[in-house]
Every structure is written in structure tokens, then in C-alpha cells.
N, C-alpha and C positions, 0 to 999 in steps of 0.2 A: 294172491300175491305170487311174485316171481322173483328169481334169483338174479331177474337183469334189473331190479327196480334203480340200484345206485351201484353199478359194478365199479370197484375200487381200481384203480390205475395206480397197480402194486411194481409195474416195471419202472414207473417215476416216482417208485417208494421214497419220500424223505421225511424224515421225522422234525418236521420244522416248529412246532410248539415250542414255547419257550418254559422251562420249568419253573419259571418264576413270574409268570404271569400274573397281574393283579385284577380280578375281576372287577370291571367296573359298573356303569350302570345296565341294568338288565337290557339285555338284547333280543330277548324273545320273553312273549307269554306263556308261563308255565301252565297248561291246564291238565287237569286229571281226570282218571275215573278212579271212583273208590271200589274198593276191592272187600268183600265181608270176612272174609277168609283169612287168617292170619297163623301161620304153624313155626314162623322164626325162621332165618337165613341159615343158620349153621349146620341141619340138617341135609337142605339141600346142597350145599355145599359139600358136603360130605359124601353125599351120594354121588354128586359132579366127578370128586375126585375119584371115588372107587369106579365109576363107569369108565373114566377116560384111562386109567391105570396102564403102565405099560411094563409091566416086570420083563425081565429075561423068558422067560417061558414064553409069553403072547408075542416079544419079539422076534423069539427065533420061529415061532408059529409062521408067523407074517414074510417071515425070510424065507423059511424054507416052501411056503406056498407060492410066494413071488418066482422061484427055481422052476417050479413044478408047472406052473401057466405057462412060464416063458417057453419051456420045452412043449405044452400041448398046441400052444400057438404057433409056432416054429412046424409042428407036423403038420398041419392041415390047418386052413385058414379057417374061421369059426370055431378053431378047437377051445378055447377058453375065453375070457374076457378079455386078454391081452390080445390085441388084435397082432401085434409082430409082424411088423409092415417093413416091407423090403424098401431100403431106399434107393436103391440104383446108385451110391456111390459106392464105387468098386477102386477106385483112385484116391487117396488121401493127398492134399497138398505135401509138394517136396521142398518147396523154397525156391524154385526155377522161376517160377510164373513171374510175368513180366507184364506192365501195362496199365491200361485206366479202367476199371470195374466198378461198376455200381451194385449195389445192394438195397431190397426192400427188405425190411421185417415185419411181418404183419403177426404180431402174437399175442394181442387181447385189445384192450382198452384203447390203447394207443399204437401208433406203427412209426418205427423209424427208418428214413432214407439215410443213406450212406454211400461215399464212395471212398476207391482208395487207390493210391497210386504204387504200382509193385515194380521195386528195382530188381528181382532175382537174388541169386544167393548172397552176393555181396552187402545190398541195400536192402534187401527185403522190404516191409513196409515203409515207403516214401514219405507218404503222408496220407491223412484220412480226414475227412469231415461227415458230419452227420447232422440231421434235425430230426428232432420230433415232432408228431405229428398226433395229436387227440381226436379220436372219432368220435364226432356229433353223436348223441345218444341215439337219437331215431333212426339216425343210419343203421345202428345193429338191428334194426326191424325193417330197412328198408328194402328194394329189390338188389339183386345181386346188380344189373347195371349200376344204378344210383353207388352203389359201394366204390364199386372198379374204379369209375370216373372220378369221384370224389379221391381217390388213391392215385391215378394217373395223373391228374391235375397237380397236387404235391410234388409229386415225383418231376415232374415237368418244371416245376418252380425251382426247384432244388437245383435242376440240372443246367438252368440258365444260368446262374452263379457260380458255373464252373471257371476257374482260373488261379493263377499262381503256380503251386507245384503238381496242377492237374495237367496232364495233357495225353490228348485223345491221336493215338496214330493216324495218320492220314488215309482215308478210305475207308477207315471201320466203324460200324455200327455201336453203337452205346452197348453193353450186354450188363445183362443183372443176373444177380445171384438173387433168387426168390425165396426167401425163408417165410413160409406158411405153416402156422405151428397149429394148425387145426387136422384132423384126421382125415388123411386122403389115401386112394388107393392108388399109389404110383404103378405108372405101367413103363416109365424110362426115366433118364435123367430132365426131360427138359417136359414130361407130361404129369398130370396128377388128378385123379376124380375124387371129387370132395364128397365124401362119404357121408358127412354132418358137421354140422356147424356146435361146438360148445362154448365154454368160459363167456356163457349169457348171451351170445349171439342167436338171431334166429332170422337170417337176411334171407329173402324168396327166390327161387330161380336157380340159385348154384347147385346143390345136391345133386349128384349124378354126372355133374359136367366138369370139364377139363378146367382149372383156376386157372391154368397158363392163358390157356388161350382167351379167358376173361379180360385177364391183365393185358395181353397184347392187341386187343381187340377194343381195349380202352384206353389203348398208347396210340392204336390206328387214326382212333376217331378224332383225336387232338394233334395228327400229325408227327406224332414225336418219332426220331430214331433212333427208339431204343426197342431191344428186345432181351428177352429171357433166354439165359441159356445153362440155366441150371435151377431146378425147382429142390428147394430141401426143408424138412423140417428145422424150428429152432434148435432143438437137440444135436441134430447132427450137424447143422451150421457150428454150433459151440464147439463140439466133437473135432470136427475137421479145421477150426482155428486153434484149440488147444494143441493140437496134431502137429501145426504150422511150426510150433514152438518146441514141443515137446512129443518126442517118440513113445514116450512111456503111456501117453494119454491114453486112453481104453475106454472111458465111460461118459458120458456129458448129463446132467442132470438139469433141467429147469425148475428153478422155484420161485413165481412170481405169481401173477393175476390167475395162471393157470399153473400147471405139473406136469412132465414128462420125463422119459428117459430114454438115452440110447446107448448101444454100445459096439464095439468092433465083434463080429462073429465070423467063426469058420464057415465056409459056402458048404463044407461036407457034412455041418452040423445042422443043415434046414433042409429037411426031409421036403417041405412042399414045395421047394426050389428047384426040384428033379429034373423037370421040362426045360429050364433054362439054361443056358450054356453061360458060363461066366470066364472071362479071361483072367481073373481076380482070383487066389486063394481066399481071400476076406471080402466081407463086406460090411458096411453100417444097416443094425437094425434098428429100427423105431419102434420103442414097445408099445407105445397109447396106454403107460400105467397108471392114468389116471383112471382107469377102468376097474382096475383092479378092487376086489371085495373082500376077497378071504379070510375070515377072522379078523377083521377090524374091532376093537373094542368103541361100540358107538353108543351114544347117550338117547334120551326121549327128543334134545334139542335139537341134534344130527338128524332125526327121523321126521321131525317134523318140517326142517328147512328143507331135508329131499323130497317129502312129500309136497310139498310147496312150490317146488321148483320147475321150470319148464321141462325138465328131462329127468324125472322120478324114477329112482331107482337104476339110475345112470351116474357113472363119475364118482364113485363112493368114496375112491382113495381120494380124488381131486377134494373132494368136497371135506375131507377131512384132515388136510395137510398144507393148501394151498391159500395163498393170500386173499382169493376171491373172499372166501366163505368163514376166515377166522374170524373176524371181527365182528360176521351176522350171528354165529353160536354166540359168543358173547354177549350181545346184546338179547339175543333169547332166553340166557340165563336170567339178565337181569331183570327182566320185564317179570318174567317168573318170580324173582326174588322180592321185585317191588310189591307185585301183585297176592302171595302168598306170605312173603315172610316181612312186608313193613321195613324193606331194605333203606328205602329213603324218606322212611317215615311216614306213620298214618295209613300204611298201606295204600298211596298213593302211585300212579305209575304216568309220569309226564308225558303228555301226546307225542312229544316227538320221539321219544324211545320207542313209540309203537310202530316206527316207520319203518320198513325191512330194509337194511343194508344202509342206515344211517351211520352206525358205528363201521367206520372201516378199518381194517388191519393196520395201517400206519397209525390210529389212533389209540388201538391196544398199544402197540411197541411205544410210542410215546409215554404211555402210562407207566411202562413197565421200566421206562427208564429213571424215573421219577425217583431222585435220592432225598428228595427235600425232607423233612421231619415230618412238617404236617402236610406231606405229598400234594404239594401246591398245582402241580402240572395234571394230576388225576382230575381235582377240581376244575380246574379249567378246561380241559376235555371234554368232561361230564356235561357242565353247563355249556358250554358253545357247542357241543357237537349235538347232545341229548335234551338237551333244556333241563339237566337234573341239578337239584342243589343236595349236595351231600357233606354228612359229617366224616372226620377223621376215619370211624369206625367201617362207615360204608366204602369210604376210598378203600383202604386196606383189604374189604373185601371184594372189590372191584379188582384189585391186583393179582388176588390167590385167583379169581378167574381167570384172568389173562396168562396169569403161569399155567394153569394147569390146560387150558384150549394149544397155548404153545408149545409146551412140553410134548403132550400128545402127540402133535403135530411134527415137531422136529423129530423123535424118539421114530414113529412111524415112517416119516421120511429115510430116516437113517437103516431101520431095517428092510425097506425098500432096494436101497442102495448093495446094502451086503446080498441080498437074494440075488442081486444081477451078476455081483464077484463071485457067488457060491455056484451058480450056474457056469460061469465060464472056467472055473476053478475044478469044478468035477469034470467038465470035457478035456481041460487040456492038461490034468493030471500034473499040477502043480507049478503051470507057466504063468499064472497069476499071485499066489500068495506068496510065493518064493522068492519073488523079486519087486521091485519100484512098480506101485501100479498108480496113473496118477486118474482121479476122479475130478473132472472139470466141471464147474458150478455156475450156473448164471441165473440171472433173476433177482429181482428188487427187494422179494421177499427174505432169501439169504443173505442178502449183502446188507440190508438195513436191519435185520433184526438179529441182535447179539445173541439173546437168550435161545431165540430159534434154532441157530446157525451151534452154539454150545450145545442143544439136547442132543441134536442131530451128531455129532463127531463121539459125544459121548455113547450113544446107542452102537455106532459103528466101532467104539472100542471094547464095550462089553460083549457083542457078539463074537469078535475075531480074537480077542484078548489081546494082552499088551503088545506081543510080541508080533504078530501076523498084521495088526493092526498100524504098525510104525512103516510097514513096506506101502500101505495105503494111503497116497496123499490126497487130500481133498483139499482142492485149490481153486480159488473165485477165478473166474473167467469172463471179466468184464468185457460186457458188450461183445463178448467172443461168435455170435451167433451171427452178426452181422456182416463183421470181417471173415468170417467163415464161408459164410454164402458168397461173398465176394470173390473168396482165394476158389470155390469151387466153381464160380461164374467161369475163371481165370483156367480151371483146372480142364474145365470143357468146353472151351471157347472154340466157336467156326473156324477159327483163325489161326488154332493151335498148331497146326502143321505149318504155317506159314514164317513162321521165326526161325 
């Protein structure tokens, strides 16, 4: 069993199931496996809630450990679970940028192509257009050349539709900001060596190679007049996009299919940077916080899912808080409750429910939004997605499970944010908590899951206290990573001195 069986496209996370949908004729045949043991549902739910609990001491430990791991990762490569990757983004957007720029945002099971016309301080963003493209499942396991050829083809088709408010200055090549949301060892603003694939990708032939060269070569094979001028992580792009509009933006967090965070760091606070000369006193550091694992409250279901994944023992924070995994954790709880506790009657387990990743995070989100007396949306999701016939008591239990997993995820994400802010505060002696500080958020999980979002904010407030937390503004920055990448392409344009 692998975590890539059916990865949810949480970047296009939409709760589209009607809460009052009527269940009509059966569309699935419910086959089942009989279990001989029956201990009841309540003890399983009670243990789950206990194992997932995130009281203040747990949150504080996570925040402190996050800050400690950040320091260790900044001291030396390999110093902690957090890679603390240098972004080579030393100059943030100023608003003076002008011209037509493209962005490619490869962040998960979908990628986005975008173009933006920039008009300088007066006009800012004149116009934007984007398209979203789903990556076929088979390409997540294909060769590097096959994946990048597919991406280049989609980018080329998008560029051919250029018109209207978009105008490329004569004699210029179209420049791209490439948002690549996987761990890379960046060696310049235009080069980055892939460390490994995450988020269910297992593409062969890319690890150890420059991903910019992979994309540029794919575009050359198609005769495309386009070139990458900036390689950025999606969190770095989100932070750049937020900073374009708000000088107080200091941290960016992605909560979608996967998760990550970056922040503005002082160059003199990065011991491993000693050999590199920097013209700027600050830079953006990409934490790769999905690999964090210190002191997390884990359940038997987390451990089973991790053991059966393609990367056991890795990306534990991501597997606990991100959209790719929340639905799968809930599914595993339901399977045990059906087998052992007879959740759906007679200790039967519907065959579809045994399928890994059949229950996605948008599904559990949809069930949590159900306010009907009979929980009709929950009934509909369980039946349509998992082949489950349920009574009201079972549906209430399912909602409790969804809430338990979402609450843990949201509160741990909040503790992670506080850990970053805490590290920055300790180094700057009051420059963070003593003034307005913006944390830019992007990703479908954060955008479309209100309960998760609420639990995240709740944890931040608990940890910082009501007064300090008023200075920490957590803002949604929709599609910030794409626009931010285009802005960084403009800031690093090879034509920048010709203006």
C-alpha cells in the first residue's frame, strides 16, 4: 500500500457536495468482510481523542522544538530534521517592476501556469491570467523527461493564448518564475538540485539534477522562446507576493496537498552561510518544515499510514497536518471502527472503504460543514465515496473523528507558526512581537477548511496570549505563490538593467 494511491488535489480543494443531496438508486455494490471481534466504537473514539490531544504544554513543546530545530539547521547542513534551505532570494519585490512575466507553480497533484503584466509603482499588477492543469496519475511515477515535457507542453499552449492587456516588450524572451515546491538544494536564484520528491511523487531520473535545466531543456525541445529567470519554493513565492503589498509580511506558510513554511532571516544569523558573500542583510529561508517530527502526538493510525507509505519515517509533520493525509487518517479510523466496533452495523467493512485514500480531505471537510438535523451530507459522502450505509449515530461518530483529526492538524500547524515567530523574536529582541507581523497563508486546505483554520488561529492565540497575538496577523494570500514567482522573475530579469 502506498500513499500515492489516490492523492487528493487539495490545491483545488472545493466542498462541492450538496448538504441536502438525496440518495437515489444504489450506484455501488456494497461487499463486505466479516469481522469476528466487536468491542464497541466508544473506546476507540476516546483513545483517538486522547492520542490526538494538543493541550497547551504539547503546543508549547512543539513550538520550542521547532525553534530549536531551525537553529540547528541554520548552523550546519544536516543539523536537524529541518533542512533550512537558503533561497538565494535576497531582494524582495519593491513595486517598481514592469513588463510581462510568466510563472509556473508546480506544487502538488496540479500545477498552475500564470502570466502577469506589471506596471510599476503607479499601476502595480495591470492584469493576470492563469490556468490550472492536473497531472495524470501515471506521470507522478514517470521519468523526469516525461513529466517536464508534459509541463512544458501545457506552458506553451498557455503562452499561445497571450493577448489583450498582455504585451511582451520587443526583443525580449518570455521569462518565467518557477515555483517548485519540493526540496531542492539551491545554488543560485536560477539553479536548484532536487534533493528528493515528496507529496506522493516518485519521478525517476530527477534526483541530483538541476530542475531549472530540466524545464529549460523541455521547452527547448518544443522550440519555445521562454526561459526560467527565478527558481522559488511556493512558500518563498507566497512571501514575495505578500511583501509586494505589505512590508510587514515576514512569514509564509503553505497548507494544501503538502505543507511548508519560510521566513525572512538575518544573514548574520545563518552560521552555515559563512562562506557566501551577500549584498543584502536579509534573505528568505525555506524551512522544509514538513520533515519536523519532535514531540508530535501520534496515533496507531498515523504509524500504520507512515509505515505503508513510500517514505516511512519521513515528513511526519506533513503527514499529521497536511491535506494529502487528513482524509486517509480518518479512513483508517473508520475501518477499525467498522471491523472492531461495528460502526456501520454487524461488524461489516464495506469493500470501498478498505481502499487507501478513497476518502479525501475535501470529503471530511464537507462532512464537517453539515448542519442538517439528520447529517444528510455526511450520509451522502459516506455512501458515494466509501460505499457506506450509515445511521445517524454512526454519522455523528464520523463527524467527531473528522473534527478530532482536523483539530490536531490545525493546532499543530499553529504551534509550528509560533515556533518560527519565537525564533525570530529571540534573535531580534522585540522586533517581531512588538509590532505588526504578517504571516501569509496559501493552499486549499487553509482556504477551504474553516474548522481547521479556526483551530490554527486558536493555537496561535493560546501560545502567544491575547495581547501579543493581536500583533500577529494571519492573512490568506490566495494564489500568492504564483504572482510572487512572477514578481521574483521580474526582480531577477536579465533585462533589469535595460529599463
